[in-house]
C-alpha positions as CSV (number, residue, x, y, z in Angstrom):
1,Q,-20.3,-43.8,55.1
2,K,-19.0,-40.2,55.4
3,D,-22.3,-38.4,54.7
4,I,-25.9,-38.7,55.8
5,Y,-28.0,-39.2,52.7
6,Y,-31.7,-38.3,52.7
7,I,-34.6,-38.2,50.2
8,T,-37.8,-36.2,50.7
9,G,-41.1,-37.2,49.1
10,E,-44.9,-37.6,49.4
11,S,-44.9,-41.1,50.9
12,K,-42.6,-43.9,51.9
13,A,-43.8,-46.0,48.9
14,A,-43.0,-43.1,46.5
15,V,-39.4,-42.5,47.8
16,E,-38.7,-46.2,48.1
17,A,-39.2,-46.8,44.4
18,S,-37.3,-43.6,43.4
19,P,-34.6,-43.9,40.7
20,F,-32.3,-41.7,42.9
21,L,-31.8,-44.6,45.3
22,E,-30.6,-47.2,42.7
23,A,-26.8,-46.5,42.9
24,L,-26.9,-46.0,46.7
25,R,-28.8,-49.2,47.2
26,K,-26.2,-51.0,45.0
27,R,-23.4,-49.6,47.1
28,D,-25.3,-50.6,50.3
29,L,-25.5,-47.0,51.6
30,E,-28.2,-46.0,54.0
31,V,-30.7,-43.2,53.1
32,L,-33.1,-41.4,55.4
33,F,-36.7,-41.3,54.1
34,L,-38.3,-37.9,55.0
35,V,-41.9,-38.0,54.1
36,D,-43.5,-35.3,56.3
37,P,-43.9,-31.8,54.9
38,I,-42.1,-30.3,57.9
39,D,-39.0,-32.4,57.1
40,E,-38.5,-30.4,53.9
41,Y,-38.2,-27.2,56.0
42,A,-36.1,-28.7,58.7
43,V,-33.3,-30.1,56.5
44,Q,-32.9,-26.6,54.9
45,Q,-31.8,-25.4,58.3
46,L,-30.0,-28.5,59.5
47,K,-26.9,-28.7,57.3
48,E,-25.0,-31.4,59.3
49,Y,-25.5,-33.7,62.3
50,D,-22.8,-35.1,64.5
51,G,-20.0,-34.0,62.2
52,K,-21.6,-35.6,59.1
53,K,-23.0,-33.5,56.3
54,L,-26.6,-34.0,55.2
55,V,-26.8,-34.6,51.5
56,C,-30.0,-34.7,49.4
57,V,-29.9,-37.5,46.8
58,T,-32.3,-35.7,44.4
59,K,-29.9,-32.7,43.8
60,E,-27.0,-32.4,41.5
61,G,-23.4,-32.9,42.6
62,L,-24.0,-36.2,44.5
63,D,-20.7,-37.7,45.5
64,L,-20.8,-41.4,45.9
65,G,-17.1,-41.8,46.6
66,L,-16.1,-43.3,43.2
67,S,-12.9,-45.2,42.8
68,E,-10.2,-44.1,40.3
69,D,-11.4,-46.7,37.7
70,E,-15.0,-45.6,38.1
71,K,-14.0,-41.9,37.7
72,K,-12.1,-42.8,34.5
73,Q,-15.1,-44.7,33.2
74,Q,-17.3,-41.7,34.0
75,E,-15.0,-39.4,31.9
76,D,-15.1,-41.9,29.0
77,D,-18.9,-42.0,29.1
78,K,-19.1,-38.2,29.2
79,A,-16.9,-38.0,26.0
80,Q,-18.8,-40.8,24.2
81,F,-22.3,-39.4,24.9
82,E,-21.5,-35.7,24.5
83,G,-23.1,-35.5,21.1
84,L,-26.3,-37.1,22.3
85,C,-26.4,-34.8,25.4
86,K,-26.2,-31.8,23.1
87,K,-28.9,-33.1,20.8
88,M,-31.2,-33.8,23.8
89,K,-30.6,-30.3,25.2
90,E,-31.4,-28.8,21.8
91,I,-34.7,-30.7,21.6
92,L,-35.8,-29.9,25.2
93,G,-34.7,-26.3,25.1
94,D,-35.5,-24.3,28.2
95,Q,-37.1,-27.2,30.0
96,V,-33.7,-28.3,31.2
97,E,-30.5,-26.4,32.0
98,K,-28.3,-29.2,30.7
99,V,-28.1,-32.9,29.9
100,V,-25.3,-34.9,31.4
101,T,-24.2,-38.5,31.9
102,S,-24.5,-39.9,35.4
103,D,-23.7,-42.9,37.6
104,R,-26.7,-42.1,39.9
105,M,-29.0,-44.7,38.2
106,V,-28.7,-48.4,37.6
107,E,-32.0,-49.6,36.2
108,S,-33.6,-46.3,35.1
109,P,-32.6,-44.6,31.8
110,C,-32.7,-41.1,33.1
111,S,-33.8,-38.7,35.9
112,L,-34.2,-35.0,36.6
113,V,-32.2,-33.4,39.4
114,T,-32.4,-29.9,40.8
115,G,-29.7,-27.4,41.7
116,E,-28.0,-27.6,45.1
117,Y,-29.5,-24.4,46.4
118,G,-33.0,-24.4,44.8
119,W,-36.2,-26.2,45.8
120,S,-36.3,-30.0,45.5
121,A,-39.2,-31.6,43.5
122,N,-41.0,-32.3,46.8
123,M,-40.6,-28.7,48.0
124,E,-42.0,-27.5,44.7
125,R,-45.0,-29.8,45.2
126,I,-45.5,-28.5,48.7
127,M,-45.3,-24.8,47.7
128,K,-47.7,-25.3,44.8
129,A,-50.3,-26.7,47.2
130,Q,-50.1,-23.5,49.4
131,A,-53.3,-21.5,49.2
132,L,-51.6,-18.2,50.0
133,R,-48.3,-18.8,48.2
134,D,-46.1,-16.0,47.0
135,N,-45.8,-16.4,43.2
136,S,-42.9,-13.9,43.0
137,M,-40.8,-16.2,45.3
138,T,-41.7,-19.2,43.1
139,G,-40.0,-17.6,40.1
140,Y,-36.6,-17.5,41.6
141,M,-36.7,-20.5,44.0
142,V,-37.8,-23.1,41.4
143,S,-34.6,-24.6,40.4
144,K,-33.4,-25.3,36.9
145,K,-33.6,-29.0,36.1
146,T,-30.6,-31.0,35.0
147,M,-31.4,-34.2,33.0
148,E,-29.0,-37.0,33.9
149,I,-28.9,-40.0,31.6
150,N,-27.6,-43.5,32.4
151,P,-25.0,-44.4,29.7
152,K,-25.2,-48.1,30.6
153,H,-29.0,-48.3,29.9
154,A,-30.1,-50.0,26.7
155,I,-32.5,-47.2,25.8
156,I,-29.8,-44.5,26.0
157,S,-27.1,-46.5,24.2
158,T,-29.6,-47.4,21.4
159,L,-30.8,-43.8,21.2
160,K,-27.1,-42.8,20.8
161,E,-26.7,-45.3,17.9
162,R,-29.8,-44.0,16.2
163,F,-28.7,-40.4,16.5
164,T,-25.2,-41.3,15.2
165,A,-26.7,-43.1,12.2
166,D,-29.2,-40.3,11.3
167,S,-29.2,-37.1,13.3
168,T,-32.3,-35.9,11.5
169,D,-34.5,-38.9,12.5
170,K,-37.9,-37.4,13.6
171,T,-38.6,-40.3,16.0
172,I,-35.6,-39.2,18.2
173,K,-37.4,-36.0,19.1
174,D,-40.6,-37.8,20.3
175,L,-38.5,-40.4,22.2
176,V,-36.5,-37.6,24.0
177,W,-39.7,-35.8,25.0
178,L,-41.1,-39.1,26.3
179,L,-38.0,-39.7,28.3
180,F,-38.1,-36.2,29.7
181,E,-41.8,-36.5,30.7
182,T,-41.5,-39.9,32.3
183,S,-38.4,-38.5,34.2
184,L,-40.6,-35.7,35.5
185,L,-43.0,-38.2,37.0
186,T,-40.4,-40.6,38.4
187,S,-38.4,-37.7,39.9
188,G,-41.4,-36.3,41.8
189,F,-42.4,-33.4,39.5
190,S,-45.8,-32.8,37.9
191,L,-46.5,-32.6,34.2
192,D,-47.2,-29.1,32.7
193,E,-48.8,-30.6,29.6
194,P,-50.4,-33.9,30.4
195,V,-52.4,-33.9,27.1
196,K,-49.2,-33.9,25.0
197,F,-47.7,-36.7,27.2
198,A,-50.9,-38.7,26.7
199,G,-50.7,-38.1,22.9
200,R,-47.1,-39.6,22.8
201,I,-48.2,-42.6,24.9
202,H,-51.1,-43.2,22.5
203,K,-48.7,-43.2,19.6
204,L,-46.7,-45.9,21.3
205,I,-49.9,-47.9,21.9
206,K,-50.8,-47.6,18.2
207,L,-47.3,-48.8,17.4
208,G,-47.7,-51.8,19.7
209,L,-51.1,-52.7,18.1
210,A,-49.6,-52.3,14.6
211,I,-51.9,-49.3,13.8
212,F,-50.0,-47.3,11.2
213,E,-51.7,-44.0,10.4
214,D,-50.3,-41.5,8.0
215,D,-49.0,-38.6,10.1
216,D,-47.6,-36.8,7.0
217,D,-51.0,-35.2,6.3
218,D,-50.8,-33.4,9.7
219,D,-47.2,-32.3,9.0
220,D,-48.3,-31.0,5.6
221,D,-51.1,-29.0,7.2
222,D,-48.7,-27.5,9.6
223,D,-46.3,-26.6,6.8
224,E,-49.1,-24.9,4.9
225,D,-50.0,-22.8,8.0
226,E,-46.4,-21.7,8.4
227,L,-46.0,-20.6,4.8
228,P,-44.6,-17.1,4.6
229,E,-47.0,-14.4,3.5
230,E,-44.9,-13.6,0.4
231,D,-45.2,-17.2,-0.8
232,K,-49.0,-17.1,-0.4
233,D,-49.1,-13.9,-2.3
234,D,-47.0,-15.3,-5.1
235,D,-49.4,-18.2,-5.4
236,S,-52.4,-15.9,-5.7
237,D,-50.5,-13.8,-8.3
238,D,-49.8,-16.9,-10.4
239,D,-53.5,-17.8,-10.3
240,D,-54.4,-14.3,-11.5
241,E,-52.0,-14.5,-14.4
242,M,-53.2,-17.8,-15.8
243,P,-54.4,-17.5,-19.4
244,T,-58.1,-17.7,-20.0
């Protein structure tokens, strides 16, 4: 192999099961497991060794040396899933910089990668644990996340079909958020809103147990709260003008 691939993480068990290794394992490529906090600092300074470039497998722009046929297939997938990628980016908003198709995964539906020059997920975890950390540095060193989806995975292909059939389907939004939050965990990040994540999991559990509750009441309550002031005033005026 022309590059030295490495992955940083909290423990050997954590990095061994990482979705970032799936494609490399399939191609029989060797990857260094760096699980000591000092490793994260060291690889930032050590860019190459013995003429071989050190490449982090958790960052964007990973080159796996694709063949011409594989590159053509990648372009086809990009064109086919462009609509779904735009929809997912629209739903997730500022949580991700972009959503793209990727050949990085084999068994996982999606993962979150960071920019080439920002912190990795592991570095972010280390810096958050510092007692005397500089929050001003955190602001510009925390890298924007890119969500990479696996076009060959059944979940992603079915999600695309659902979106094509009905782009206003409300369940798509919940599913996209669930995919994003599970990707945060499998990619080594921490959840900002664990309660919301738990709520989505509880919905799935209810679905599995065939417990169907009417969520429309909650939606109606939200809609009432969001009524414009003018509409509320109009309603009150109508009440005043009712004949006695």
